N, CA, C and O of each residue as an XYZ file, in Angstrom:
408
protein
N     -65.215    -15.016    104.605
C     -64.470    -14.421    105.521
C     -64.133    -13.310    106.753
O     -64.362    -12.102    106.689
N     -63.488    -14.084    107.971
C     -64.030    -12.595    108.751
C     -63.237    -11.456    108.966
O     -62.060    -11.764    109.151
N     -63.500    -10.043    109.014
C     -63.344     -9.068    108.484
C     -62.063     -8.687    109.458
O     -62.468     -8.727    110.620
N     -60.523     -8.297    109.399
C     -59.473     -8.288    110.802
C     -60.334     -7.796    111.914
O     -61.512     -7.481    112.082
N     -58.895     -7.891    112.806
C     -59.689     -5.787    113.487
C     -58.391     -4.860    113.184
O     -57.438     -4.753    112.413
N     -59.335     -3.942    114.929
C     -58.577     -2.852    113.628
C     -57.513     -2.985    114.736
O     -57.561     -3.865    115.595
N     -56.360     -1.864    114.640
C     -55.431     -1.858    114.274
C     -55.711     -0.115    115.972
O     -56.695      0.615    116.087
N     -54.361     -0.116    116.901
C     -54.802      0.988    117.416
C     -54.922      1.704    117.084
O     -55.630      2.541    117.645
N     -54.075      2.026    115.424
C     -54.735      3.715    115.389
C     -55.934      3.918    114.681
O     -56.407      5.050    114.586
N     -56.563      2.771    114.091
C     -57.559      2.705    113.262
C     -58.503      3.249    114.285
O     -59.320      4.122    113.992
N     -58.370      2.602    115.809
C     -59.388      2.530    116.517
C     -59.379      4.201    117.487
O     -60.184      4.518    118.363
N     -58.467      4.847    117.081
C     -57.938      5.861    117.473
C     -58.280      7.507    116.125
O     -58.473      8.710    115.950
N     -58.140      6.361    115.667
C     -58.921      7.690    114.027
C     -60.573      7.429    113.713
O     -61.399      8.315    113.491
N     -60.777      6.225    113.749
C     -62.727      6.370    114.063
C     -62.680      7.675    115.144
O     -62.848      8.869    114.894
N     -62.396      7.024    116.409
C     -62.720      7.562    117.294
C     -62.532      9.307    117.358
O     -63.207     10.276    117.707
N     -61.599      9.117    116.968
C     -61.315     10.666    116.779
C     -62.064     11.422    115.768
O     -62.172     12.644    115.871
N     -62.584     10.770    114.803
C     -62.925     11.541    114.020
C     -65.179     11.015    114.027
O     -66.091     11.361    113.276
N     -65.149     10.296    115.005
C     -66.799     10.557    115.848
C     -66.818     11.715    117.505
O     -67.764     12.251    118.082
N     -65.826     11.712    117.703
C     -65.948     12.946    118.836
C     -65.465     14.244    118.097
O     -65.280     15.280    118.735
N     -65.289     14.181    116.903
C     -64.474     15.541    117.450
C     -63.618     16.082    117.811
O     -63.616     17.296    118.015
N     -62.528     15.214    118.010
C     -61.712     14.872    119.216
C     -60.210     15.032    117.941
O     -60.301     15.041    116.713
N     -58.815     15.149    118.875
C     -58.136     15.174    117.736
C     -57.407     13.944    117.767
O     -57.766     13.364    118.792
N     -56.392     13.120    117.029
C     -56.087     12.649    117.331
C     -55.140     12.068    117.897
O     -54.837     10.905    117.629
N     -54.523     12.798    118.776
C     -53.610     13.564    119.926
C     -54.509     13.287    121.180
O     -54.106     13.015    122.310
N     -55.283     13.360    120.928
C     -56.229     14.126    122.360
C     -56.693     13.114    122.511
O     -57.177     13.249    123.635
N     -57.058     11.557    122.013
C     -58.195     10.463    121.859
C     -56.793      9.551    122.274
O     -57.187      8.602    122.952
N     -55.933      9.521    122.178
C     -55.180      9.011    122.185
C     -54.076      9.577    123.674
O     -53.182      8.877    124.148
N     -54.496     11.122    124.219
C     -54.267     10.658    125.840
C     -55.452     10.235    126.795
O     -55.380     10.103    128.017
N     -56.407     10.075    126.099
C     -57.327      9.371    126.968
C     -57.263      7.946    127.383
O     -57.417      7.536    128.534
N     -56.970      7.087    126.108
C     -56.162      6.087    126.209
C     -54.871      5.899    126.945
O     -54.566      4.736    127.211
N     -54.096      6.827    127.302
C     -53.127      6.613    127.795
C     -53.709      7.047    129.309
O     -53.426      6.107    130.052
N     -54.220      7.811    129.860
C     -54.739      8.195    130.945
C     -55.790      7.124    131.625
O     -56.049      7.114    132.828
N     -56.466      6.038    130.446
C     -57.082      5.071    130.499
C     -56.078      3.841    131.549
O     -56.248      3.233    132.606
N     -55.100      3.952    130.590
C     -54.101      2.825    130.961
C     -53.975      2.855    132.365
O     -54.394      2.003    133.148
N     -53.247      4.102    132.685
C     -52.578      4.380    133.865
C     -53.579      4.123    135.515
O     -53.213      3.938    136.675
N     -55.188      4.252    134.741
C     -56.095      4.476    136.420
C     -56.117      2.575    135.792
O     -55.747      1.836    136.704
N     -56.312      2.154    135.073
C     -56.098      0.808    135.405
C     -55.656     -0.100    136.212
O     -56.147     -0.840    137.065
N     -53.558      0.313    135.319
C     -52.829      0.174    136.419
C     -52.671      0.159    137.980
O     -52.311     -0.712    138.773
N     -53.319      2.216    138.189
C     -53.180      2.018    139.757
C     -54.562      1.295    140.215
O     -54.433      0.714    141.292
N     -55.622      1.219    139.739
C     -56.580      0.003    140.154
C     -56.562     -1.389    140.548
O     -57.020     -2.072    141.465
N     -55.959     -1.527    139.654
C     -55.814     -3.690    139.928
C     -54.234     -3.048    140.645
O     -54.020     -4.042    141.339
N     -53.326     -2.348    140.875
C     -51.445     -3.042    141.016
C     -52.155     -2.842    142.432
O     -53.245     -2.539    142.918
N     -50.448     -3.314    142.901
C     -50.357     -4.078    144.716
C     -51.278     -3.615    145.270
O     -51.884     -4.331    146.067
N     -51.675     -2.347    145.059
C     -52.154     -1.489    146.248
C     -54.164     -1.346    146.179
O     -55.090     -1.358    146.989
N     -53.983     -1.223    144.698
C     -55.221     -0.618    144.453
C     -55.870     -1.519    144.792
O     -55.279     -2.521    145.196
N     -57.517     -1.496    144.748
C     -58.796     -2.101    145.720
C     -58.563     -3.297    144.346
O     -59.327     -4.173    144.752
N     -58.147     -3.698    143.374
C     -58.501     -5.204    142.678
C     -59.609     -5.426    141.886
O     -60.076     -6.511    141.540
N     -60.002     -4.282    141.619
C     -61.757     -4.118    140.703
C     -61.289     -2.453    139.654
O     -60.915     -1.317    139.944
N     -61.628     -3.287    138.264
C     -61.945     -1.577    138.261
C     -62.707     -1.854    136.641
O     -62.266     -2.486    135.681
N     -64.408     -0.872    136.860
C     -65.455     -1.383    135.834
C     -65.072     -0.356    135.028
O     -64.269      0.404    135.569
N     -65.496      0.017    133.508
C     -65.403      1.136    132.349
C     -67.106     -0.106    132.227
O     -67.457     -1.262    131.992
N     -67.792      1.741    132.726
C     -69.725      1.390    132.320
C     -70.020      1.322    131.050
O     -69.649      1.818    129.986
N     -71.044      0.324    131.578
C     -71.818     -0.074    130.564
C     -70.492     -0.661    129.748
O     -70.928     -1.328    128.810
N     -69.401     -0.663    129.750
C     -68.117     -2.356    128.570
C     -68.031     -3.271    129.390
O     -68.578     -4.354    129.183
N     -67.105     -2.935    130.826
C     -66.674     -4.646    130.957
C     -66.221     -3.616    132.585
O     -66.156     -2.420    132.873
N     -65.934     -5.296    133.494
C     -65.716     -5.160    134.865
C     -64.242     -6.710    134.583
O     -64.225     -7.772    133.962
N     -63.260     -5.948    135.456
C     -62.390     -6.126    134.951
C     -61.461     -6.560    136.649
O     -61.163     -5.634    137.404
N     -61.168     -7.821    136.965
C     -60.965     -7.742    138.205
C     -59.770     -9.216    138.540
O     -59.562    -10.143    137.758
N     -59.180     -9.037    139.844
C     -57.996     -9.311    140.086
C     -58.483    -10.352    141.134
O     -59.347    -10.121    141.979
N     -57.651    -11.824    140.930
C     -58.622    -12.910    141.964
C     -56.834    -13.615    141.855
O     -56.165    -13.960    140.881
N     -56.414    -13.593    143.991
C     -55.774    -13.733    144.209
C     -55.583    -15.440    144.292
O     -56.587    -16.022    144.703
N     -54.724    -16.070    144.042
C     -54.640    -17.435    143.749
C     -53.636    -18.158    145.281
O     -52.571    -17.571    145.479
N     -53.807    -18.760    145.785
C     -53.178    -18.702    147.404
C     -51.865    -20.020    146.663
O     -51.904    -20.685    145.628
N     -50.938    -19.939    147.657
C     -49.460    -21.534    146.567
C     -50.337    -22.429    147.243
O     -51.156    -22.502    148.160
N     -49.648    -23.208    146.158
C     -50.135    -24.650    147.212
C     -48.750    -25.642    146.306
O     -48.134    -25.662    145.240
N     -48.875    -26.470    147.829
C     -47.863    -28.058    147.762
C     -47.620    -29.017    147.187
O     -48.390    -29.808    147.732
N     -47.004    -29.661    146.327
C     -47.263    -30.119    146.254
C     -48.270    -30.832    145.264
O     -48.577    -32.004    145.043
N     -48.620    -29.685    144.804
C     -49.608    -30.154    143.266
C     -49.810    -31.098    142.133
O     -48.936    -31.020    141.269
N     -50.469    -31.708    141.991
C     -49.549    -33.490    141.160
C     -50.972    -32.305    139.747
O     -52.051    -31.728    139.615
N     -49.266    -32.866    138.930
C     -49.711    -32.559    137.581
C     -49.584    -33.878    136.983
O     -49.012    -34.804    137.557
N     -50.170    -33.975    135.713
C     -49.947    -34.711    134.125
C     -49.101    -35.497    133.208
O     -49.094    -36.712    133.406
N     -48.536    -35.127    132.444
C     -47.949    -35.399    131.318
C     -49.207    -36.291    130.457
O     -49.784    -37.325    130.794
N     -49.400    -35.254    128.949
C     -50.622    -35.971    128.834
C     -49.656    -36.981    127.446
O     -50.002    -37.852    126.647
N     -48.324    -36.260    127.753
C     -48.027    -37.569    126.210
C     -47.774    -38.269    126.463
O     -48.230    -39.121    125.701
N     -46.485    -39.228    128.126
C     -46.301    -39.784    128.427
C     -47.386    -40.666    129.369
O     -47.766    -41.832    129.263
N     -47.656    -39.813    130.148
C     -49.136    -40.071    131.764
C     -48.299    -40.363    133.170
O     -48.700    -40.745    134.269
N     -46.761    -39.973    132.609
C     -46.018    -39.753    133.473
C     -46.478    -38.981    134.804
O     -45.816    -38.032    134.385
N     -46.918    -38.577    135.832
C     -47.160    -37.943    137.411
C     -46.725    -37.393    138.130
O     -46.457    -37.714    139.288
N     -46.476    -35.950    137.317
C     -45.192    -35.316    138.987
C     -46.242    -34.732    140.187
O     -47.430    -35.033    140.300
N     -45.689    -34.080    140.798
C     -45.260    -33.124    141.583
C     -44.584    -31.822    141.638
O     -43.500    -31.618    141.091
N     -45.188    -31.017    142.252
C     -44.078    -29.287    142.173
C     -45.214    -28.360    143.240
O     -46.435    -28.201    143.210
N     -44.400    -27.995    143.921
C     -44.561    -26.592    144.308
C     -45.302    -25.880    143.529
O     -44.840    -25.843    142.388
N     -46.786    -24.978    143.741
C     -46.524    -23.162    142.526
C     -46.194    -22.466    143.517
O     -46.336    -22.776    144.700
N     -45.704    -21.416    143.052
C     -46.425    -20.175    144.757
C     -47.981    -19.049    143.789
O     -48.658    -18.858    142.779
N     -47.636    -18.657    145.268
C     -48.823    -18.152    145.207
C     -48.973    -17.109    144.024
O     -47.880    -16.629    143.728
N     -50.288    -16.509    143.081
C     -50.153    -15.730    142.108
C     -51.916    -15.016    142.079
O     -53.008    -15.285    142.581
N     -51.357    -14.044    141.211
C     -52.503    -13.379    140.859
C     -53.809    -13.226    139.547
O     -54.798    -13.037    140.256
N     -54.099    -13.216    138.714
C     -55.580    -13.602    138.321
C     -55.798    -12.650    137.371
O     -55.079    -11.666    137.544
N     -56.314    -12.600    136.702
C     -57.002    -10.646    136.163
C     -58.464    -12.253    135.337
O     -58.513    -13.478    135.226
N     -59.333    -10.991    135.004
C     -60.646    -11.797    134.931
C     -61.243    -10.853    133.707
O     -60.989     -9.894    134.435
N     -61.630    -10.427    132.887
C     -62.711     -9.871    132.442
C     -64.197    -10.319    131.734
O     -64.481    -11.111    130.836
N     -65.109     -9.278    132.719
C     -66.537     -9.686    132.218
C     -66.578     -8.777    131.750
O     -66.013     -7.714    132.008
N     -67.888     -9.320    130.278
C     -68.463     -8.351    129.484
C     -70.175     -7.888    130.565
O     -70.874     -8.723    131.138
N     -70.491     -5.928    130.525
C     -71.676     -6.147    131.865
C     -72.777     -6.137    130.197
O     -72.487     -5.950    129.015
N     -74.000     -6.423    130.883
C     -75.138     -6.895    130.216
C     -75.784     -5.079    128.841
O     -76.320     -5.272    127.749
N     -75.564     -4.019    129.263
C     -75.412     -3.836    127.597
C     -74.348     -3.576    127.127
O     -74.402     -2.446    126.641
N     -72.925     -4.240    126.948
C     -72.441     -4.941    126.066
C     -73.201     -5.929    125.841
O     -74.210     -5.805    125.147
N     -72.773     -7.278    126.492
C     -73.864     -8.238    125.693
C     -75.104     -8.218    125.047
O     -75.465     -8.805    124.027
N     -75.449     -7.779    125.475
C     -76.581     -6.633    124.345
C     -76.443     -6.375    122.760
O     -76.731     -6.696    121.607
N     -75.773     -5.541    123.645
C     -74.842     -4.187    122.026
C     -74.671     -5.438    120.912
O     -75.159     -5.381    119.783
N     -73.848     -6.642    121.456
C     -73.026     -7.425    120.692
C     -73.840     -8.309    120.502
O     -74.058     -8.360    119.292
N     -74.762     -9.484    121.367
C     -75.268    -10.567    121.133
C     -76.557    -10.656    120.291
O     -77.066    -11.752    120.056
């Protein structure tokens, strides 16, 4: 049976223990990282954020589509709908993370 994932409190506690920082300082680092990601991936940011040696986050803009075809798999009915433009978030693991985990 696989182990359960760590909670935020457990992550903060382990990082505090390994780095010698207090739990409050580690939590402040996470808050700062979250604010930085929000700024970089926000409407006015460049749309890309890299956490070195771990992951690359990138926003992709999807264009609007008029009369896009959809099919209901249960009934086989085909319908056409307009789809508004949107944004998608893509997370790509970097090579050092892949080497570490895989």
